[in-house]
C-alpha positions as CSV (number, residue, x, y, z in Angstrom):
1,M,11.4,28.9,33.4
2,K,9.4,29.7,36.7
3,K,5.8,27.9,37.8
4,S,4.1,29.1,40.4
5,N,2.6,27.3,43.4
6,Q,-0.8,29.4,43.2
7,T,-4.0,27.9,41.6
8,M,-7.2,29.6,40.8
9,S,-10.5,28.2,39.8
10,K,-9.5,28.2,36.0
11,G,-5.9,27.7,36.9
12,F,-3.1,29.1,35.7
13,W,0.7,29.8,36.0
14,Y,3.1,32.7,35.7
15,L,6.0,31.6,33.4
16,E,8.7,33.5,31.6
17,P,9.2,32.7,28.2
18,P,10.8,29.7,27.0
19,S,13.6,28.9,25.0
20,A,13.8,25.6,23.6
21,Q,15.6,23.9,20.6
22,M,14.7,20.1,19.5
23,T,17.5,18.4,18.0
24,M,17.4,15.5,15.6
25,P,20.5,13.0,14.5
26,D,21.7,13.6,11.0
27,Q,20.7,10.7,9.2
28,E,21.5,10.6,5.5
29,I,18.7,10.3,2.9
30,T,19.2,7.5,0.2
31,K,16.4,7.3,-2.7
32,M,14.9,4.3,-3.7
33,P,16.7,2.6,-7.4
34,L,14.6,3.4,-10.3
35,P,12.7,0.1,-11.6
36,Q,14.8,-1.5,-14.3
37,Q,12.2,-0.7,-17.0
38,Q,14.8,-1.1,-19.9
39,Q,15.6,-4.4,-18.6
40,T,11.9,-5.6,-18.0
41,R,10.9,-4.6,-21.6
42,N,14.0,-5.9,-23.1
43,L,12.7,-9.4,-20.9
44,L,9.1,-8.8,-21.9
45,L,10.4,-8.8,-25.8
46,L,12.4,-12.2,-25.2
47,S,9.4,-14.1,-23.3
48,G,6.9,-13.2,-26.2
49,V,9.6,-14.4,-28.8
50,I,9.7,-17.9,-26.6
51,D,6.5,-18.0,-26.5
52,F,5.3,-17.3,-30.0
53,T,7.4,-20.2,-30.9
54,L,6.4,-22.7,-28.6
55,V,3.1,-22.2,-29.3
56,L,3.7,-22.6,-33.3
57,L,5.9,-26.0,-31.7
58,K,3.0,-27.3,-29.7
59,I,0.4,-26.6,-31.7
60,V,2.0,-28.0,-34.9
61,V,3.6,-31.0,-33.6
62,G,0.8,-31.7,-31.7
63,W,-1.4,-31.7,-34.5
64,F,0.8,-34.0,-36.4
65,S,1.9,-36.5,-33.8
66,N,-1.8,-36.8,-32.6
67,S,-1.2,-35.2,-29.3
68,H,-4.4,-33.8,-27.6
69,A,-2.5,-33.0,-24.2
70,L,0.2,-30.9,-26.3
71,I,-2.3,-29.0,-28.1
72,A,-3.8,-27.9,-24.8
73,D,-0.2,-27.1,-23.8
74,G,-0.1,-25.2,-26.6
75,I,-2.9,-23.2,-25.8
76,H,-1.7,-22.5,-22.4
77,S,1.6,-21.4,-24.4
78,F,-0.9,-18.9,-26.3
79,S,-2.1,-17.9,-22.8
80,D,1.2,-16.6,-21.9
81,L,2.0,-14.9,-25.2
82,V,-1.3,-12.8,-24.4
83,T,0.3,-12.2,-21.0
84,D,3.4,-11.1,-22.5
85,I,1.5,-8.9,-24.7
86,M,-0.7,-7.2,-21.8
87,V,2.1,-7.1,-19.5
88,W,4.3,-5.2,-22.2
89,I,1.3,-2.7,-22.5
90,L,0.6,-2.3,-18.7
91,N,4.0,-2.0,-17.9
92,R,4.6,1.3,-20.2
93,V,1.3,2.4,-18.8
94,G,1.5,1.6,-14.7
95,T,5.4,3.4,-14.7
96,E,4.1,7.1,-16.4
97,E,4.1,9.8,-13.7
98,P,1.4,10.9,-11.8
99,D,-0.4,13.5,-13.3
100,E,-3.5,16.1,-12.9
101,D,-6.0,13.1,-13.8
102,H,-4.0,10.4,-11.7
103,P,-2.5,12.1,-8.8
104,Y,-1.3,8.5,-7.4
105,G,0.2,7.4,-10.7
106,H,-0.5,4.7,-13.3
107,A,0.2,1.6,-11.0
108,R,-3.6,0.1,-10.8
109,F,-3.5,-0.2,-14.3
110,E,-1.3,-3.9,-13.6
111,A,-3.7,-4.5,-11.5
112,I,-6.6,-4.4,-13.9
113,G,-4.5,-6.4,-16.7
114,A,-3.8,-9.0,-13.9
115,L,-7.6,-8.8,-13.4
116,I,-8.5,-9.4,-17.1
117,L,-5.7,-11.8,-17.8
118,G,-7.1,-14.3,-14.8
119,A,-10.7,-14.1,-16.2
120,V,-9.3,-15.1,-19.9
121,L,-7.1,-18.1,-18.0
122,V,-10.0,-19.7,-16.1
123,I,-12.3,-19.4,-19.1
124,V,-9.6,-21.2,-21.4
125,A,-8.9,-23.5,-18.6
126,G,-12.7,-24.4,-18.9
127,F,-12.7,-25.1,-22.5
128,L,-9.6,-27.4,-22.3
129,V,-11.8,-29.7,-19.4
130,Y,-14.6,-29.4,-21.2
131,D,-12.7,-31.1,-24.8
132,S,-11.3,-33.4,-22.9
133,V,-13.9,-34.6,-21.1
134,L,-15.5,-35.2,-24.3
135,R,-12.7,-36.9,-25.3
136,L,-12.6,-39.5,-22.5
137,I,-16.1,-40.4,-23.2
138,D,-15.0,-41.6,-27.0
139,I,-11.9,-42.4,-25.7
140,Q,-12.0,-45.5,-28.3
141,S,-12.1,-42.9,-31.0
142,V,-9.3,-41.3,-29.8
143,E,-5.7,-41.5,-31.7
144,I,-2.4,-42.6,-29.7
145,P,0.2,-39.8,-29.9
146,T,3.8,-40.2,-31.3
147,W,7.1,-39.8,-30.0
148,P,7.7,-35.9,-31.5
149,A,5.2,-34.9,-28.7
150,L,7.7,-36.3,-25.9
151,V,10.4,-34.1,-27.5
152,A,8.2,-30.9,-27.8
153,A,7.2,-31.5,-24.2
154,V,10.8,-31.4,-23.2
155,V,11.8,-28.4,-24.9
156,S,9.1,-26.6,-23.4
157,M,10.0,-27.2,-20.1
158,G,13.4,-26.4,-20.5
159,A,12.4,-23.1,-22.0
160,K,9.7,-22.0,-19.4
161,E,11.6,-23.1,-16.4
162,W,14.6,-20.3,-17.5
163,L,11.9,-17.8,-18.2
164,Y,10.3,-18.5,-15.1
165,Q,13.9,-17.8,-13.1
166,I,15.1,-14.8,-15.0
167,T,11.4,-12.9,-14.9
168,R,10.9,-13.7,-11.0
169,N,14.2,-12.3,-10.5
170,I,13.6,-9.0,-12.1
171,G,10.1,-8.8,-10.8
172,E,11.3,-9.0,-7.4
173,K,14.2,-6.7,-8.1
174,T,11.3,-4.2,-9.7
175,G,8.7,-4.8,-6.7
176,S,6.3,-5.4,-9.8
177,N,3.5,-7.8,-8.8
178,L,2.4,-8.4,-12.2
179,L,6.0,-9.5,-13.2
180,V,6.0,-12.1,-10.6
181,A,2.4,-13.4,-11.5
182,N,3.8,-13.8,-14.9
183,A,6.8,-15.7,-14.0
184,W,4.6,-18.1,-12.0
185,H,2.5,-18.5,-15.1
186,H,6.0,-19.4,-16.7
187,R,6.4,-22.1,-14.1
188,S,2.8,-23.1,-14.5
189,D,3.5,-24.0,-18.4
190,A,6.6,-25.7,-17.4
191,L,4.9,-28.0,-15.0
192,S,2.0,-28.5,-17.6
193,S,4.7,-30.0,-19.8
194,V,6.0,-32.4,-17.1
195,I,2.1,-33.6,-17.0
196,V,1.6,-33.7,-21.1
197,L,5.1,-35.5,-21.1
198,I,3.6,-38.0,-18.6
199,G,0.4,-38.3,-20.2
200,V,1.8,-38.7,-23.7
201,G,4.2,-41.2,-22.5
202,G,1.9,-43.0,-20.8
203,A,-0.4,-43.2,-24.2
204,I,2.3,-44.4,-26.3
205,L,2.8,-47.3,-23.6
206,G,-0.9,-48.4,-24.2
207,V,-2.8,-46.0,-21.5
208,A,-4.7,-43.8,-24.1
209,W,-7.0,-42.3,-21.6
210,L,-4.0,-40.8,-19.4
211,E,-3.2,-38.2,-22.0
212,M,-6.9,-37.0,-21.9
213,V,-6.1,-37.0,-17.6
214,A,-2.9,-35.2,-18.5
215,A,-5.0,-32.3,-20.3
216,I,-7.2,-32.0,-17.8
217,G,-4.7,-31.6,-15.2
218,V,-3.0,-29.3,-17.3
219,A,-6.6,-27.2,-17.5
220,F,-7.1,-27.1,-14.0
221,M,-3.5,-25.9,-13.4
222,I,-4.4,-23.1,-15.6
223,A,-7.5,-22.3,-13.7
224,L,-5.8,-22.0,-10.0
225,V,-3.1,-19.6,-11.8
226,G,-6.0,-17.8,-13.5
227,L,-8.0,-17.7,-9.8
228,K,-4.9,-16.3,-7.9
229,L,-4.6,-13.6,-10.1
230,I,-8.0,-12.4,-9.9
231,K,-8.4,-12.6,-6.2
232,E,-4.9,-10.5,-5.7
233,S,-6.0,-8.2,-8.6
234,I,-9.0,-7.4,-6.5
235,E,-8.1,-7.1,-3.6
236,E,-5.5,-4.2,-4.5
237,L,-8.6,-2.6,-6.5
238,V,-11.1,-2.5,-3.5
239,D,-7.9,-1.4,-1.5
240,T,-7.5,-4.6,0.5
241,A,-5.0,-4.0,3.8
242,L,-1.5,-5.2,4.2
243,A,-1.1,-8.4,5.9
244,E,-1.5,-8.2,10.0
245,S,1.7,-8.9,10.3
246,T,3.2,-5.8,8.3
247,V,1.0,-3.7,9.8
248,A,2.0,-4.4,13.2
249,D,5.6,-3.8,12.0
250,I,4.6,-0.5,10.7
251,Q,2.7,1.0,13.8
252,K,5.8,-0.5,16.1
253,T,8.2,1.4,14.3
254,I,5.6,4.6,14.0
255,E,5.1,4.5,18.4
256,N,8.7,4.2,18.8
257,A,9.6,7.2,17.0
258,S,10.7,10.6,19.3
259,G,7.7,12.9,20.2
260,V,4.7,10.3,19.3
261,H,2.6,9.3,22.2
262,G,0.0,7.2,20.0
263,V,-1.0,5.9,16.9
264,H,-4.2,5.3,15.2
265,S,-6.5,5.0,12.4
266,L,-3.7,3.8,10.7
267,R,-4.6,2.7,7.2
268,T,-2.6,0.9,4.5
269,R,-3.1,0.0,0.7
270,K,-1.2,-0.9,-2.5
271,M,-0.9,1.0,-5.7
272,G,0.7,-1.6,-8.1
273,P,4.3,-2.4,-5.9
274,A,3.8,0.8,-3.8
275,V,2.3,0.8,-0.7
276,I,0.3,3.7,0.5
277,L,-0.2,4.7,4.4
278,E,-2.8,7.1,6.2
279,I,-2.0,7.8,9.8
280,H,-3.2,10.1,12.7
281,L,-0.4,10.7,15.1
282,Q,-1.1,11.4,19.1
283,V,1.5,14.3,20.4
284,D,2.2,16.5,23.0
285,P,-0.9,19.1,23.2
286,A,1.3,21.9,24.2
287,I,4.1,21.5,21.4
288,S,3.7,24.0,18.4
289,V,2.1,23.0,15.2
290,S,5.8,23.4,13.1
291,E,7.0,20.8,15.6
292,G,3.5,18.4,15.4
293,H,4.7,18.4,11.8
294,Y,8.0,17.8,11.5
295,I,7.3,15.1,13.9
296,G,5.1,14.0,11.2
297,D,7.4,14.2,8.3
298,W,10.2,12.5,10.7
299,V,7.8,9.8,11.2
300,T,7.7,9.5,7.5
301,Q,11.5,9.4,6.9
302,Q,11.9,6.5,9.1
303,L,8.9,4.4,7.8
304,S,10.9,5.2,4.2
305,Y,13.9,3.8,5.7
306,K,12.7,0.7,7.3
307,F,9.8,-0.2,4.7
308,R,11.4,0.6,0.9
309,E,7.8,-0.2,-0.7
310,I,6.1,2.7,0.9
311,N,5.6,5.3,-1.4
312,D,3.1,7.7,0.2
313,V,2.4,8.6,3.6
314,T,-0.5,11.0,5.0
315,F,-0.3,11.6,8.2
316,H,-2.9,13.8,10.5
317,I,-1.3,15.5,13.5
318,D,-3.7,14.8,16.4
319,I,-3.5,16.0,20.6
320,E,-5.9,13.0,21.6
321,D,-7.2,9.8,20.2
322,D,-9.9,10.9,17.9
323,A,-10.7,8.0,16.2
324,H,-14.5,8.0,17.4
325,A,-16.7,10.8,15.5
326,K,-17.6,13.6,17.8
327,V,-19.9,16.6,17.7
328,L,-17.4,19.8,17.8
329,T,-19.0,22.3,20.4
330,L,-16.1,24.4,21.2
331,P,-15.6,28.0,19.8
332,L,-13.1,28.9,17.0
333,R,-10.5,31.3,17.9
334,V,-12.4,34.7,17.0
335,E,-15.5,33.8,19.2
336,A,-13.3,32.6,22.0
337,R,-11.2,35.8,21.6
338,R,-14.4,38.0,21.8
339,E,-15.8,36.0,24.8
340,L,-12.3,36.7,27.2
341,L,-12.2,40.3,25.9
342,K,-15.8,40.8,27.1
343,A,-15.3,39.1,30.6
344,W,-12.0,41.2,30.7
345,N,-13.7,44.3,29.4
346,D,-13.4,46.0,32.7
347,H,-9.8,44.9,33.9
348,L,-7.9,44.5,30.8
349,P,-7.2,47.1,28.0
350,V,-7.6,45.1,24.4
351,E,-3.8,46.1,23.4
352,D,-2.3,44.8,26.5
353,M,-3.5,41.1,25.3
354,Q,-0.4,40.8,22.7
355,K,-0.9,37.1,21.8
356,L,-3.4,34.1,22.6
357,T,-3.0,30.7,21.9
358,L,-5.6,28.0,22.7
359,H,-5.1,24.2,23.1
360,Y,-8.2,22.3,22.3
361,L,-8.3,19.2,24.7
362,G,-11.4,17.3,25.3
363,E,-14.4,19.2,25.8
364,V,-12.3,22.3,27.2
365,I,-9.8,25.0,25.8
366,N,-6.7,25.7,28.0
367,I,-5.4,29.2,26.7
368,E,-1.9,30.9,26.9
369,V,-2.1,34.5,27.4
370,Y,0.8,36.9,26.7
371,L,0.2,40.2,28.4
372,T,2.3,43.3,28.0
373,E,5.2,43.6,30.9
374,C,4.0,45.0,34.6
375,P,5.7,45.2,38.3
376,A,6.1,42.0,39.7
377,A,4.2,43.0,42.5
378,D,1.1,43.6,40.3
379,K,1.1,40.6,38.4
380,F,-0.3,38.1,40.8
381,E,-3.3,40.3,41.4
382,Q,-3.7,40.8,37.9
383,Q,-3.6,36.9,37.4
384,K,-6.4,36.3,40.2
385,V,-8.8,39.1,38.9
386,L,-8.6,37.9,35.2
387,A,-9.1,34.4,36.3
388,E,-12.0,35.1,38.2
389,A,-13.6,37.5,35.6
390,A,-13.3,34.1,33.3
391,A,-14.9,31.5,35.3
392,T,-18.2,31.8,34.1
393,I,-17.1,30.9,30.9
394,T,-18.0,27.2,30.1
395,W,-15.4,25.9,27.8
396,L,-12.7,27.6,29.4
397,G,-10.2,24.9,30.9
398,E,-6.7,26.1,32.6
399,I,-5.0,29.7,32.2
400,K,-1.3,30.0,31.3
401,F,-0.1,34.0,31.8
402,W,3.1,35.3,29.9
403,Y,4.6,38.8,30.1
404,S,6.9,40.5,27.8
């Protein structure tokens, strides 16, 4: 490749056609593991059976053993049963493949379900607090619970802690936030049984009000779980960005990719367990469209290697930082070519312009003109004449002449 040392008013170079090849290191592409859907559904079925059993156990034993706290805990377990049913339905819907009406898939149904569940839990908690306060006001009429309530509380603690462990494990493996949330709901039920155990034990020992306080404590635990679900669901539904540290890590990975000169307008959001990205990549303005697009594909591949939760990447290739909107005043190809040919009408036959490449940079257009081969002695004079003839074109930046 040769570059002349002459410069005209608009600037031009005499270059021979280049020959270049961009190579990338070979890298094996691995697929993300499929969600363990059948294992999840088996777990939900088992969880539903256990919750149904605990509901009957707590409410029946609580009724016959005069334990208001245990009945409240039974209502808590009933909310778990409703959760299991909801998670079962939404897990089936949320894991369906994208379709024409839902091009990004159905994962948002999980967020909607979690939002509804959170609201239900807060309502249930409010009811339990109200009922417990009424009983505290009239504490003299409250009957003292008996020992079967203690046994039921211990059984509930063991069963719910076991469900918490296996549900969280599968939820983290499949990347399901709803399943992980459901696991913590099991843990809250186990902790609420601990509170019931303390309250019932205290009441049996003569501190009657302790059971009502335990019931209120259970209610507040239910409310906290519900509010957390509501908060996380709303954040997903309104496309809240990922944590700043995660976004910074993603941006650093992009900036370190070969061929990327900068990144801006990086947007992140979640769709169920998946992360969706929109990015603007700044590349060398002189490269071809296909090379710029390949750099974008390369960045996408690198992101998928490092961040397994990233499911979809939309990239836009830029030659400058266009984060701020601007009014477009430069002409498109047809008009630009027409102005050039008009300026060169007396100096260049139309058929001698074999190819025209436009580079839009800021407020000007740099152009590359491919001309029919002519004697070397005539090239410099031809370029000088053409550059001077085009000097009046206001949008024109540099001119590069190529011959073939």
